[in-house]
C-alpha positions as CSV (number, residue, x, y, z in Angstrom):
1,M,8.9,-47.2,-37.4
2,S,7.0,-43.7,-36.9
3,D,8.1,-43.8,-33.0
4,L,11.6,-44.0,-34.3
5,K,11.0,-41.2,-36.7
6,L,9.8,-39.2,-34.1
7,L,12.6,-39.9,-31.2
8,D,14.9,-39.5,-34.2
9,G,13.4,-35.8,-34.7
10,I,13.5,-34.9,-31.3
11,A,17.1,-35.9,-31.1
12,R,18.2,-33.6,-33.7
13,V,16.9,-30.5,-31.9
14,S,19.8,-28.2,-31.7
15,R,21.2,-27.4,-28.1
16,R,20.9,-23.7,-28.7
17,R,17.1,-24.1,-29.5
18,F,16.5,-26.5,-26.7
19,C,18.2,-24.1,-24.3
20,A,16.2,-21.0,-25.7
21,G,12.9,-23.1,-25.3
22,A,13.7,-24.0,-21.8
23,C,14.5,-20.6,-21.0
24,Q,11.3,-19.2,-22.1
25,M,9.2,-21.7,-20.1
26,A,11.1,-20.9,-16.9
27,S,10.5,-17.1,-17.7
28,C,7.0,-17.7,-18.2
29,A,6.6,-19.9,-15.0
30,T,8.4,-17.1,-13.0
31,L,6.0,-14.6,-14.2
32,A,2.9,-16.4,-13.6
33,S,4.1,-17.0,-10.0
34,L,4.7,-13.6,-9.5
35,A,1.3,-12.5,-10.7
36,T,-0.3,-15.2,-8.4
37,A,1.8,-14.1,-5.4
38,C,0.6,-10.1,-5.6
39,G,-3.0,-11.1,-6.3
40,S,-3.7,-13.8,-3.6
41,S,-1.1,-13.2,-0.9
42,P,-2.1,-13.1,2.6
43,T,-0.2,-9.5,2.8
44,S,-2.4,-8.2,-0.2
45,P,-5.2,-6.4,0.7
46,S,-7.5,-9.0,-1.2
47,G,-6.1,-11.8,0.7
48,G,-8.0,-11.3,3.8
49,G,-8.9,-8.9,6.5
50,N,-11.6,-6.4,7.0
51,V,-10.0,-3.6,4.6
52,S,-11.8,-0.6,3.5
53,T,-11.1,2.5,1.7
54,L,-10.1,5.7,3.7
55,G,-12.3,8.6,3.0
56,V,-10.7,11.5,1.4
57,L,-10.3,14.9,3.0
58,T,-8.8,18.2,1.2
59,G,-6.4,19.8,3.6
60,Q,-5.5,23.7,3.3
61,F,-1.8,24.5,3.1
62,G,-0.6,27.6,4.6
63,G,1.1,29.3,7.4
64,G,3.6,26.1,7.7
65,G,1.0,23.4,8.1
66,V,-2.1,21.8,6.5
67,R,-5.5,22.5,8.0
68,V,-8.3,20.1,8.0
69,T,-11.9,20.8,9.4
70,V,-13.0,17.8,11.0
71,A,-16.9,18.3,11.4
72,G,-19.0,16.0,9.2
73,S,-16.2,13.8,8.5
74,A,-14.7,10.2,9.8
75,L,-12.4,12.4,12.1
76,A,-15.3,13.9,14.0
77,S,-15.4,10.7,16.2
78,E,-12.6,9.2,18.1
79,G,-10.8,6.0,16.1
80,G,-12.0,8.0,12.9
81,A,-9.3,8.2,10.0
82,A,-8.9,9.8,6.7
83,L,-6.3,10.4,4.0
84,I,-5.8,14.2,3.6
85,D,-4.8,15.3,0.2
86,S,-3.3,18.8,0.1
87,T,-0.9,20.7,-2.2
88,A,1.7,20.0,0.5
89,G,1.6,16.3,0.4
90,V,-0.6,13.4,1.1
91,F,-1.2,12.4,4.9
92,L,-3.1,10.1,6.8
93,L,-4.8,11.5,9.9
94,A,-6.4,9.6,12.5
95,R,-8.4,10.7,15.7
96,T,-7.0,9.2,18.8
97,G,-8.7,11.2,21.4
98,A,-11.0,13.8,22.1
99,T,-8.7,16.4,21.2
100,S,-5.7,14.5,20.0
101,F,-4.7,13.1,16.4
102,T,-2.0,11.6,14.9
103,A,-0.7,12.4,11.3
104,V,1.9,10.4,9.2
105,E,3.1,10.7,5.4
106,G,0.7,8.8,3.2
107,I,2.9,7.5,0.8
108,C,4.1,4.0,1.2
109,T,8.0,3.5,2.0
110,H,8.1,0.3,0.0
111,E,7.6,1.6,-3.6
112,G,5.9,4.9,-3.2
113,C,2.0,3.9,-3.5
114,R,-0.7,6.2,-1.8
115,V,-1.7,4.4,1.1
116,T,-5.6,4.4,0.8
117,N,-6.9,1.6,2.7
118,T,-7.4,0.7,6.4
119,D,-8.1,-2.5,8.3
120,G,-9.0,-1.6,11.9
121,D,-6.5,0.2,13.5
122,S,-3.8,-0.3,10.7
123,Y,-3.3,1.5,7.6
124,V,-3.0,-0.9,4.3
125,C,-1.1,0.0,1.2
126,P,-3.0,-1.1,-1.8
127,C,-0.2,-2.1,-3.9
128,H,1.6,-4.8,-1.9
129,G,-0.4,-4.8,1.5
130,S,2.2,-3.3,3.7
131,R,0.8,-2.5,7.0
132,Y,1.3,0.5,9.4
133,T,0.0,1.4,12.9
134,R,-1.9,4.5,12.9
135,G,1.3,6.0,14.3
136,G,3.0,5.0,11.4
137,T,5.1,2.1,12.3
138,V,5.5,-1.0,10.0
139,V,3.8,-3.8,11.3
140,Q,3.9,-5.9,8.2
141,G,5.9,-5.7,4.9
142,P,7.2,-5.7,2.2
143,A,7.7,-2.0,3.6
144,M,10.5,-2.0,6.1
145,A,10.6,1.8,7.2
146,S,7.8,3.7,9.1
147,L,5.9,6.5,7.7
148,R,7.3,10.1,8.5
149,R,5.2,11.4,11.6
150,Y,4.0,14.9,12.1
151,T,3.1,17.2,15.1
152,T,-0.7,18.0,15.3
153,S,-2.7,20.7,16.9
154,F,-6.3,21.1,17.4
155,A,-8.7,24.1,17.9
156,D,-12.3,25.1,16.7
157,R,-12.8,21.8,14.9
158,V,-9.6,22.3,12.9
159,V,-6.7,20.0,12.9
160,T,-3.3,21.4,11.8
161,I,-0.5,19.3,10.5
162,A,2.6,21.0,11.4
163,L,5.0,20.8,8.3
């Protein structure tokens, strides 16, 4: 008899209340899957690979460019890279040869996060895992646009990023 009362009680739930409850459950399930996707995706920085944080150097803005001293930094040797913070913007700078460097915008084209990580020869956005070559080309999304590239010059252990 108590089972009949329980079934009878369920049958009396209003359509509005049932739909509201179903929508709440669907919303919770969607939010849970989104949170899980960002945290454990293979595209997220924690999802694998050998991701490390780039060293930060201060660039001096003036004369149409940003100057960065390379002595004593990761940029002192070929293959090194650093995030350059300056009043003119944020840049990613990599040493590609004895006297050659590449400089690209340090802001991810996906949602505007500061790109602070590296994975070998790639830059990695810490927000959603977009990866770029040292030349700024997207190799893995969600970003779809490349990073803006800047011309560089090198003299007397100082790299100048032309703006």
